[in-house]
C-alpha positions in Angstrom: 89.0 -44.8 53.5 88.3 -45.0 49.9 84.7 -45.9 50.3 84.5 -42.8 52.9 85.9 -40.4 50.2 83.3 -41.6 47.4 80.5 -41.5 49.8 81.5 -38.0 50.9 81.9 -36.9 47.2 78.2 -38.3 46.4 76.8 -36.4 49.4 78.7 -33.4 48.2 77.3 -33.5 44.6 73.8 -33.8 46.0 74.0 -30.7 48.2 75.4 -28.9 45.3 72.5 -30.0 43.1 69.9 -28.5 45.5 71.5 -24.9 44.7 71.9 -25.1 41.0 68.8 -23.3 40.1 69.4 -20.5 42.5 73.1 -19.5 41.3 74.5 -17.7 38.5 77.3 -20.4 38.0 78.5 -20.0 34.3 82.1 -18.9 33.6 83.6 -17.3 30.7 84.4 -19.3 27.7 82.5 -22.2 29.2 80.5 -25.0 27.8 77.6 -25.8 30.1 77.3 -29.2 31.6 73.6 -29.3 31.4 71.3 -29.4 28.6 72.3 -26.0 27.4 75.6 -27.5 26.4 73.6 -30.0 23.8 74.8 -29.0 20.3 77.6 -26.9 21.4 81.0 -28.4 20.5 84.3 -26.5 21.5 83.7 -24.3 24.5 82.5 -20.8 23.0 84.9 -17.8 22.7 83.6 -14.9 24.6 84.5 -11.4 23.5 83.7 -9.7 26.7 85.2 -10.7 30.2 83.4 -10.9 33.3 86.2 -11.7 35.5 86.3 -9.9 38.9 88.3 -12.2 40.9 89.2 -15.9 41.2 86.0 -17.9 41.1 85.4 -21.5 41.6 82.6 -23.5 40.1 81.6 -26.7 41.7 79.7 -29.0 39.5 79.2 -32.7 38.6 77.1 -35.6 37.5 75.4 -38.6 38.7 73.9 -41.3 36.7 72.2 -44.8 36.8 70.8 -47.4 34.5 68.5 -50.3 34.5 69.9 -53.0 32.3 67.6 -55.6 30.6 69.8 -57.2 28.1 70.3 -60.8 26.5 73.2 -62.1 24.5 74.1 -65.2 22.7 77.1 -66.5 20.7 77.8 -69.7 18.6 81.6 -69.8 19.4 83.5 -72.6 20.8 85.7 -70.9 23.2 87.6 -71.9 26.0 89.1 -70.3 29.4 92.7 -70.1 30.3 93.0 -73.4 31.2 91.8 -74.7 27.8 88.3 -75.9 29.2 85.3 -75.0 27.2 83.3 -72.2 28.3 80.0 -70.0 27.2 79.0 -66.6 27.9 78.5 -65.3 31.4 74.8 -65.6 32.6 73.3 -61.9 32.8 69.8 -60.7 33.9 67.9 -57.5 34.3 68.9 -55.1 37.2 70.4 -52.0 38.1 74.1 -50.9 37.2 76.6 -49.3 39.5 75.8 -45.9 39.7 78.5 -43.5 38.5 79.5 -40.0 39.6 81.8 -37.1 38.4 83.1 -34.0 40.4 84.1 -30.9 38.3 86.1 -27.9 39.3 86.4 -25.1 36.9 88.1 -22.2 38.2 88.4 -18.7 36.8 92.1 -17.6 37.5 92.3 -14.2 35.6 90.6 -12.5 32.7 90.4 -15.3 29.9 92.6 -17.8 32.2 90.4 -21.0 33.3 91.6 -24.1 34.9 89.3 -27.5 34.8 89.6 -30.7 36.7 87.3 -33.7 36.5 87.2 -36.5 38.8 85.3 -39.8 38.7 84.1 -40.5 42.1 82.9 -43.6 41.1 82.8 -45.6 37.8 82.8 -49.0 36.4 86.4 -49.8 36.0 87.3 -47.9 39.3 85.2 -47.8 42.3 87.5 -45.6 43.8 87.8 -41.8 42.8 90.6 -40.8 40.5 91.3 -37.9 38.3 90.2 -38.0 34.8 92.0 -35.1 33.3 92.8 -31.4 34.3 94.1 -28.5 32.1 94.5 -24.7 31.7 92.5 -22.8 29.0 93.8 -19.4 27.6 91.6 -17.1 25.9 93.3 -14.0 26.7 96.8 -12.9 27.7 95.7 -10.0 30.1 97.2 -11.7 33.1 100.3 -10.8 31.4 99.4 -7.1 30.8 96.0 -5.7 30.0 95.1 -6.0 26.5 98.5 -7.9 25.5 98.4 -9.4 22.0 94.5 -8.6 22.2 93.8 -8.6 18.3 95.4 -12.0 18.0 93.9 -13.6 21.1 90.0 -12.4 20.1 90.6 -15.4 17.7 92.8 -17.9 19.6 92.5 -20.3 22.2 95.3 -22.5 23.9 94.7 -25.6 26.0 97.5 -27.3 28.0 97.6 -30.2 30.3 96.6 -33.9 30.6 93.3 -33.6 28.9 90.7 -35.1 26.5 92.2 -34.7 23.0 89.7 -33.0 20.5 89.9 -35.5 17.8 86.6 -35.6 15.9 83.2 -34.2 17.1 81.5 -37.5 18.2 83.3 -37.1 21.7 81.3 -34.1 22.4 78.0 -36.0 22.2 79.4 -39.3 24.1 78.7 -40.1 27.6 81.8 -39.6 29.9 81.4 -41.7 32.8 78.3 -39.8 34.7 78.4 -37.1 32.2 75.4 -38.4 30.1 72.9 -35.8 29.9 74.1 -34.3 26.4 74.1 -37.6 24.8 70.7 -38.7 23.4 71.7 -42.4 23.6 72.6 -44.5 26.4 75.9 -46.1 24.7 78.8 -44.6 22.9 80.1 -45.6 19.4 81.3 -49.2 19.0 84.8 -48.1 18.3 84.8 -45.3 20.8 87.7 -42.7 19.8 88.5 -41.1 23.3 91.8 -40.4 24.9 93.5 -38.5 27.7 97.1 -37.5 27.1 99.5 -34.7 27.9 99.7 -32.1 25.4 98.6 -28.8 24.0 96.1 -27.6 21.6 96.0 -24.2 19.8 92.8 -22.9 18.2 92.2 -20.1 15.7 88.5 -19.2 15.0 87.2 -16.5 12.7 83.8 -16.1 11.3 82.6 -19.6 11.8 85.8 -21.2 10.6 87.8 -23.3 13.2 91.3 -24.8 12.8 93.2 -26.7 15.6 96.4 -28.3 15.4 97.5 -30.1 18.7 100.5 -32.5 19.9 100.6 -34.9 22.9 103.1 -37.5 24.2 100.7 -40.3 23.5 100.8 -41.7 26.7 97.6 -42.5 28.8 99.6 -43.3 32.1 102.4 -41.0 32.3 106.0 -42.4 32.8 109.6 -41.7 32.4 110.4 -45.4 31.6 110.9 -46.5 27.8 112.6 -43.2 26.5 113.4 -44.9 23.3 109.5 -45.6 22.6 108.4 -41.9 23.6 107.5 -39.8 21.0 105.1 -37.0 19.7 101.6 -37.7 18.5 99.9 -35.1 16.1 96.2 -34.1 15.9 94.2 -31.6 13.9 90.8 -30.4 12.8 89.5 -27.9 10.3 85.6 -27.0 9.8 83.0 -24.4 9.7 80.1 -23.8 12.0 77.4 -21.3 11.4 76.5 -21.5 15.3 77.2 -17.7 16.0 75.2 -16.4 12.9 71.8 -18.1 13.3 68.6 -17.8 15.7 66.7 -21.0 17.1 64.5 -21.1 14.0 67.2 -21.0 11.2 69.3 -24.0 9.7 72.3 -24.7 11.9 75.1 -26.5 10.1 78.6 -27.7 11.0 81.0 -29.6 9.1 84.7 -30.8 10.4 87.5 -33.3 9.7 89.6 -34.3 12.1 93.3 -36.3 12.0 95.2 -38.1 14.8 98.7 -39.6 14.1 101.2 -41.5 16.4 103.9 -43.9 15.7 106.5 -43.8 18.2 104.4 -44.8 21.6 104.5 -48.2 23.3 100.8 -48.4 22.8 98.3 -46.3 21.0 95.2 -45.6 23.3 92.9 -43.8 20.8 90.1 -46.5 21.0 90.9 -48.0 24.7 91.6 -45.1 26.8 88.1 -44.6 28.5 88.9 -46.1 31.9 85.3 -45.2 33.1 83.8 -48.2 31.1 80.9 -49.1 28.6 77.1 -48.7 29.5 76.5 -52.3 28.4 77.8 -54.2 31.4 79.2 -57.7 30.8 77.6 -58.5 27.5 79.4 -60.7 25.2 81.8 -61.7 28.2 82.7 -65.3 28.9 81.7 -67.1 32.3 83.5 -65.6 35.3 83.9 -62.1 33.8 83.9 -59.3 36.2 82.2 -55.8 35.6 85.5 -54.2 36.5 87.8 -56.2 34.6 85.8 -56.4 31.4 84.6 -52.7 31.3 84.8 -52.3 27.8 81.5 -54.7 27.0 79.9 -54.0 23.7 82.7 -51.8 22.3 85.4 -52.8 19.8 89.1 -51.9 20.0 91.1 -52.7 16.9 94.2 -52.8 19.1 96.4 -51.4 16.4 99.5 -50.9 18.8 102.3 -48.5 18.1 101.5 -46.8 14.7 97.9 -45.3 14.3 96.7 -42.7 11.9 92.9 -42.0 11.9 90.7 -39.7 10.2 87.1 -38.4 11.2 84.7 -36.5 9.4 81.4 -35.2 11.1 78.7 -33.4 9.4 75.7 -31.8 11.6 72.4 -30.2 10.7 69.4 -28.8 12.6 66.6 -27.3 11.4 63.9 -26.6 14.0 63.7 -30.0 16.2 65.2 -32.1 13.5 68.8 -33.0 13.8 71.2 -34.9 12.1 74.8 -36.1 13.1 77.1 -38.3 11.2 80.4 -39.9 11.8 82.9 -41.3 9.1 86.0 -42.8 10.4 88.9 -44.4 8.7 91.6 -45.7 11.0 94.8 -47.9 10.1 97.9 -49.0 12.2 100.1 -51.7 13.2 102.5 -52.9 15.7 106.3 -52.3 15.3 106.9 -56.2 14.7 104.4 -56.3 11.8 104.9 -55.2 8.3 101.6 -54.2 7.0 98.8 -51.9 8.5 95.2 -53.2 9.2 92.6 -50.9 8.4 88.8 -50.1 9.8 86.1 -48.1 8.5 83.3 -47.0 11.2 80.1 -44.9 9.9 77.4 -43.9 12.3 74.3 -41.8 11.6 71.9 -40.3 14.1 68.5 -38.7 13.5 66.9 -36.7 16.4 63.6 -34.9 16.8 63.3 -32.7 19.7 59.8 -31.4 20.5 57.6 -29.8 23.1 58.5 -26.6 25.2 62.0 -25.9 25.2 62.5 -29.1 23.2 62.4 -31.2 26.5 61.3 -34.3 24.7 63.0 -36.4 22.0 63.1 -39.5 20.2 66.2 -40.6 18.1 67.7 -43.4 16.2 71.2 -44.5 15.5 72.8 -46.8 13.1 76.4 -47.8 13.8 78.8 -49.9 11.8 82.4 -50.9 12.1 84.2 -53.3 9.7 88.0 -54.3 9.0 90.7 -56.7 9.5 90.9 -58.1 13.3 94.0 -58.8 14.8 93.0 -62.6 14.4 93.6 -62.3 10.9 89.9 -62.4 9.6 87.7 -59.3 8.3 85.0 -58.6 10.9 81.9 -56.8 10.6 79.7 -55.2 13.6 76.5 -53.7 13.4 74.5 -51.9 16.1 70.8 -50.2 16.1 69.8 -47.9 18.7 66.2 -46.4 19.2 65.8 -44.1 22.2 63.5 -41.5 23.8 64.2 -38.9 26.3 62.4 -36.2 28.5 64.3 -33.3 30.4 62.6 -33.1 33.7 64.5 -29.6 34.0 67.8 -28.4 32.3 69.8 -30.5 34.8 67.8 -34.0 34.7 67.4 -36.5 31.9 65.8 -39.7 31.8 65.9 -41.9 28.7 64.9 -45.4 27.2 67.0 -47.1 24.7 66.5 -50.2 22.6 69.8 -51.7 21.4 70.6 -54.5 18.8 74.2 -55.3 18.3 75.6 -58.4 15.9 78.7 -59.6 15.3 79.8 -61.3 12.0 83.1 -62.7 10.6 84.6 -63.6 13.7 86.6 -67.0 14.0 84.6 -70.2 15.4 86.6 -70.1 18.7 85.8 -66.5 19.5 83.1 -65.5 21.9 81.8 -62.9 19.3 81.1 -65.7 16.5 77.7 -65.2 15.0 76.8 -63.3 18.5 74.4 -60.6 19.4 73.0 -58.8 22.2 69.8 -57.0 22.4 67.2 -55.5 25.0 66.3 -52.3 26.9 68.4 -49.7 28.6 66.8 -46.9 31.3 68.9 -44.4 32.3 68.4 -41.4 34.7 71.4 -38.7 34.6 71.8 -35.5 36.5 74.4 -32.8 35.5 75.1 -29.4 36.8 
């Protein structure tokens, strides 16, 4: 039955993809899922409503990669039985295709619902809901013009949703939604979590402020009430997007914070159930793609108490753009007396060219260092070089060379003096 649902969903996506060009499908206050959403961060705030009745926008994405990576390690590690083993043997072949299904519904003027379902992912071959929320940009459903002067600048989001911590998550791959990521892989320490909560935004003359609160849980449950608490997040910044044309200098700078100290386990760096793009790299013999879905990433495993700060500068002039990430995160478990701290830095330089910037070349350097849970100070470095071609605004093909190296890990770790490198080719459709 699960396979039937998945295959029906994939067919459903294909049928709708054939109709994309012929439809006017955008909704108010909506960030496009195709090429037009590149370098757009929070969904735009529309000043004029086009609502003329309940309207459902069906969208989605489908993505596949060809992987040709090698990996190696000098670690002397063992399996659960204590027997010495090595890294799993990997070759060159296609990865599991992934697919998303998106439903966005205009319910009333300034009132919209979003629902994303992973039809297939590396971690879950069966469909499951990623997130869903209500976005409120006007209160006309209460009374026409109700609190209109305030709501012209305010947006409220409520639901089980992707938290707006930092700007890097707007450029990352979300399962099959890969068309707005100039690279194949996400950051090494991938800050991404979906929790039940609310976010309130205030935007005026390019300035943006956001405050939010969640219950800090990935999987919702009423169990362990003594460990339940509130997680807080916030963002402040400036973006001149609404004041510039395509030939002028575009710039944006934001700072974000995420804090939690009373949850069973923080999921800030381990909540992406879709999985990494680098299948089975640095995994031990006998590993499965499903059970080892975070290959190539690093989760500091802080535990109960986490405080993280992220600063993201963005510049674009003509076809040249830069996006940076500077992040400091610290945390500990309730049984520990001192915090462990990590620093992540990443810089992306991208040049887009051709008619409508249909081609690009890009490079990213990403580094993570800090105190591993094993008690040693570790360092992970990654270089990514990519090139891409938008065949249409809905179709992207890209190729990436990646080289990731691990330093400082103990000799009994599979990451000891380890590295992986090689080529990835990815084709992505989004509509």
